[in-house]
PLY file of the C-alpha trace (Angstrom):
ply
format ascii 1.0
element vertex 64
property float x
property float y
property float z
element edge 63
property int vertex1
property int vertex2
end_header
54.66 50.26 -32.85
52.92 49.84 -29.50
54.85 47.88 -26.92
52.77 45.14 -25.29
52.59 45.12 -21.56
52.30 42.06 -19.34
48.74 42.82 -18.21
47.35 43.07 -21.73
49.15 39.90 -22.77
47.97 38.06 -19.65
44.33 39.10 -20.18
44.52 37.93 -23.80
45.90 34.56 -22.76
43.21 34.14 -20.09
40.56 34.88 -22.73
42.09 32.21 -25.01
42.05 29.71 -22.14
38.38 30.47 -21.49
37.58 29.99 -25.18
39.42 26.65 -25.30
37.70 25.40 -22.16
34.30 26.33 -23.55
35.11 24.58 -26.83
36.24 21.45 -24.97
33.06 21.52 -22.85
30.92 21.89 -25.95
32.70 19.06 -27.76
33.34 16.60 -24.92
30.35 17.15 -22.66
27.53 18.68 -24.67
28.25 16.76 -27.91
29.62 13.57 -26.27
32.74 13.92 -28.46
30.58 13.44 -31.54
29.77 9.83 -30.67
26.25 8.47 -30.44
25.62 6.41 -27.29
24.85 3.23 -29.22
28.04 3.57 -31.31
30.62 3.89 -28.52
33.60 1.60 -28.95
36.84 1.02 -27.06
38.63 3.50 -29.32
36.23 6.19 -28.13
36.95 5.15 -24.54
40.68 5.54 -25.18
40.19 8.96 -26.72
38.07 10.08 -23.76
40.68 8.76 -21.31
43.45 10.59 -23.16
41.50 13.85 -23.04
40.79 13.32 -19.33
44.50 12.72 -18.67
45.38 16.00 -20.40
42.70 17.86 -18.45
43.94 16.31 -15.20
47.46 17.46 -16.07
46.20 20.98 -16.73
44.21 20.96 -13.48
47.23 19.76 -11.50
49.42 22.40 -13.15
46.79 24.98 -12.15
46.75 23.80 -8.55
43.21 22.44 -8.79
0 1
1 2
2 3
3 4
4 5
5 6
6 7
7 8
8 9
9 10
10 11
11 12
12 13
13 14
14 15
15 16
16 17
17 18
18 19
19 20
20 21
21 22
22 23
23 24
24 25
25 26
26 27
27 28
28 29
29 30
30 31
31 32
32 33
33 34
34 35
35 36
36 37
37 38
38 39
39 40
40 41
41 42
42 43
43 44
44 45
45 46
46 47
47 48
48 49
49 50
50 51
51 52
52 53
53 54
54 55
55 56
56 57
57 58
58 59
59 60
60 61
61 62
62 63
């Protein structure tokens, strides 16, 4: 059994973060969270605000 080292684990986690960020960008920005412009309702606004709050928390945690 190969023992994991911190560098390999760190690089794997960074790759997962990059994948998640790309998926969020694709969903939230490119696909407008799956909502057509003429069908936006206040529920969609709340969902977008919740996602933004989570992203702001991640950015603050990251020092951005």
